[in-house]
Backbone bond lengths (Angstrom), bond angles and torsions (degrees), N, CA, C in turn:
res aa  C-N    CA-C-N  psi(-1)  N-CA   C-N-CA  omega(-1)  CA-C   N-CA-C  phi
1 M - - - 1.455 - - 1.484 109.87 -
2 L 1.376 116.58 141.02 1.401 122.76 179.93 1.463 109.74 -117.61
3 K 1.320 123.51 126.69 1.515 125.84 -175.22 1.406 101.32 -129.08
4 T 1.288 122.20 120.81 1.537 121.74 -178.98 1.641 102.61 -116.01
5 I 1.393 109.97 128.35 1.462 117.96 -179.14 1.558 103.89 -132.93
6 E 1.280 112.61 131.59 1.506 119.73 177.77 1.517 105.63 -77.04
7 G 1.448 110.00 161.01 1.418 116.68 -179.59 1.512 105.68 -178.44
8 F 1.411 116.43 -166.85 1.420 121.66 178.92 1.543 105.49 -147.79
9 Y 1.430 110.17 159.54 1.456 121.90 -176.85 1.554 99.50 -110.88
10 Q 1.355 118.14 126.66 1.434 125.33 170.25 1.504 113.28 -147.36
11 D 1.299 114.10 138.93 1.530 122.79 178.40 1.588 113.27 38.17
12 G 1.419 110.08 48.28 1.520 119.90 176.82 1.470 114.05 74.42
13 Q 1.263 120.16 12.11 1.410 125.45 176.24 1.595 116.24 -117.41
14 I 1.243 117.95 141.95 1.442 120.58 169.81 1.554 112.30 -99.31
15 Q 1.253 119.95 122.39 1.418 127.06 -176.09 1.523 107.47 -110.44
16 L 1.319 118.24 116.60 1.489 123.94 -176.59 1.594 103.16 -88.67
17 N 1.363 113.07 143.24 1.519 124.15 177.33 1.547 105.11 -71.36
18 E 1.397 121.65 -27.96 1.500 122.31 176.66 1.423 104.69 -152.60
19 L 1.343 113.71 160.15 1.433 125.74 -179.94 1.510 110.55 -84.67
20 P 1.306 118.96 126.68 1.319 125.44 -174.47 1.660 111.57 -60.86
21 Q 1.284 119.87 140.33 1.410 125.49 178.94 1.535 112.28 -101.82
22 E 1.263 122.08 140.85 1.531 126.46 175.49 1.518 107.75 63.94
23 V 1.295 121.01 36.20 1.490 128.55 172.95 1.387 112.43 -117.71
24 S 1.364 118.17 125.38 1.493 120.71 -179.19 1.472 111.15 -62.33
25 D 1.321 118.89 169.61 1.498 125.06 177.88 1.383 111.65 -72.00
26 C 1.320 125.72 -14.81 1.443 124.52 -179.22 1.563 104.75 -133.88
27 T 1.302 114.02 96.40 1.446 120.75 -171.48 1.539 111.26 -133.20
28 Q 1.376 117.86 132.03 1.454 122.63 -179.50 1.645 106.86 -68.94
29 V 1.291 112.22 131.52 1.495 114.75 172.78 1.421 115.25 -124.34
30 L 1.260 120.12 162.95 1.452 128.57 178.31 1.585 107.21 -122.00
31 V 1.277 120.42 121.46 1.439 124.40 -177.25 1.433 106.63 -114.75
32 T 1.492 113.42 128.39 1.317 124.03 172.36 1.465 115.13 -110.56
33 F 1.265 119.32 124.01 1.483 120.49 172.65 1.504 119.64 -84.77
34 L 1.193 123.73 129.20 1.459 126.33 -174.58 1.626 107.03 -103.50
35 E 1.277 113.20 141.50 1.521 113.02 172.45 1.441 109.98 -72.88
36 P 1.324 122.73 131.84 1.398 125.80 -178.25 1.638 110.11 -60.03
37 G 1.340 114.02 128.37 1.504 119.19 177.63 1.469 111.28 81.77
38 K 1.327 123.18 -5.82 1.383 122.34 -178.91 1.560 115.71 -93.88
39 V 1.244 112.60 -11.38 1.479 118.97 -173.02 1.646 104.56 -127.13
40 S 1.247 119.06 116.31 1.531 117.68 -176.15 1.545 105.60 -85.26
41 P 1.314 114.33 161.22 1.451 114.10 178.28 1.546 116.13 -57.38
42 D 1.336 117.57 -31.68 1.451 120.07 -177.93 1.548 104.62 -72.58
43 Q 1.268 124.45 -38.29 1.439 127.22 -179.57 1.535 107.36 -68.50
44 L 1.243 123.43 -34.58 1.405 127.50 175.64 1.523 114.31 -67.58
45 R 1.288 114.30 -40.42 1.461 124.04 178.19 1.484 108.17 -66.04
46 S 1.295 119.59 -39.93 1.435 129.35 -179.11 1.529 109.84 -63.83
47 L 1.399 113.61 -47.60 1.478 118.44 178.46 1.542 111.48 -61.88
48 I 1.324 112.47 -45.33 1.526 117.26 178.52 1.573 109.56 -59.74
49 E 1.282 115.64 -41.22 1.486 114.62 177.93 1.527 114.35 -63.51
50 R 1.341 113.74 -38.84 1.458 119.11 -179.74 1.490 109.41 -66.48
51 L 1.338 122.23 -38.57 1.326 126.64 -177.03 1.526 109.86 -71.07
52 E 1.339 116.31 -40.18 1.530 119.25 176.22 1.512 108.00 -67.55
53 T 1.283 123.71 -31.52 1.459 123.30 -176.67 1.620 105.44 -71.37
54 I 1.316 116.91 -45.46 1.426 120.44 176.03 1.528 115.37 -52.10
55 A 1.386 109.52 -47.40 1.501 120.16 176.86 1.504 111.89 -58.61
56 G 1.278 114.33 -43.73 1.497 117.43 179.31 1.449 116.03 -68.52
57 I 1.264 118.81 -33.89 1.537 126.17 173.13 1.500 106.23 -63.82
58 Q 1.505 117.48 -52.70 1.331 121.39 -178.48 1.537 110.26 -55.36
59 Q 1.298 119.34 -49.15 1.485 122.71 172.56 1.483 118.28 -51.37
60 G 1.309 115.46 -39.62 1.453 125.59 177.18 1.586 108.63 -60.96
61 F 1.391 114.02 -47.19 1.474 116.16 178.32 1.468 112.04 -65.84
62 E 1.379 121.62 -42.86 1.325 123.37 -179.33 1.623 112.99 -61.90
63 E 1.346 114.40 -37.11 1.427 118.04 171.10 1.565 115.17 -64.92
64 L 1.290 114.00 -38.25 1.510 118.30 -177.74 1.554 103.60 -71.20
65 N 1.283 123.88 -43.61 1.441 125.78 178.27 1.516 113.38 -63.64
66 A 1.373 114.67 -28.13 1.517 115.18 175.92 1.566 111.40 -90.28
67 G 1.262 117.32 4.02 1.501 121.33 174.36 1.563 112.67 77.41
68 Q 1.383 110.18 24.77 1.507 121.83 177.83 1.399 109.53 -89.37
69 T 1.324 120.06 62.81 1.513 121.58 178.17 1.511 115.11 -117.00
70 R 1.293 115.14 174.79 1.367 118.72 178.84 1.537 107.25 -142.63
71 S 1.289 113.11 164.49 1.586 115.84 -178.36 1.479 109.06 -76.34
72 V 1.314 117.14 154.71 1.522 125.07 174.98 1.521 105.53 -59.30
73 A 1.355 120.88 -35.99 1.463 120.06 -176.96 1.623 111.77 -60.86
74 D 1.357 107.75 -44.93 1.465 112.78 -178.98 1.493 111.60 -72.72
75 F 1.332 123.30 -25.84 1.497 122.80 174.12 1.553 103.35 -72.38
76 T 1.319 120.87 -44.29 1.453 121.33 -173.14 1.466 107.58 -61.61
77 Q 1.346 122.85 -46.88 1.318 125.60 -177.09 1.579 114.58 -64.21
78 E 1.313 114.49 -34.75 1.462 120.14 178.72 1.568 111.20 -68.23
79 M 1.472 113.43 -42.13 1.379 117.21 179.03 1.565 112.90 -69.72
80 Q 1.385 118.76 -35.31 1.383 121.81 167.88 1.561 120.12 -54.95
81 Q 1.316 110.77 -43.53 1.472 120.23 170.57 1.434 116.11 -60.00
82 K 1.386 111.58 -52.05 1.493 119.67 -171.19 1.516 106.70 -64.49
83 Y 1.286 120.02 -41.46 1.562 123.17 -173.91 1.459 117.77 -102.83
84 G 1.371 111.99 2.25 1.504 116.00 178.08 1.632 110.40 67.98
85 I 1.226 112.77 38.34 1.403 114.79 174.97 1.525 115.71 -94.78
86 S 1.257 125.84 128.83 1.387 126.82 -179.25 1.534 113.99 -78.55
87 G 1.242 121.51 138.67 1.462 126.35 -176.06 1.434 108.78 -93.31
């Protein structure tokens, strides 16, 4: 799972803009320090989206390797129901 939360570092402390949901009390983290003024909010959002995409692909491979797959017919039926598409 990959969960990205913005925050800031000040006086030796990392302050998060929000508390993470569905994260255990003892979870490994990766902290990236950004140079002030060097990364625009749009660039930051783009980076977060890329990281989340990579995490989703990785999760898909993990599910595939664990045998957690479903048929194309089941997927198609679910998408038709979800989005009101007639078959």
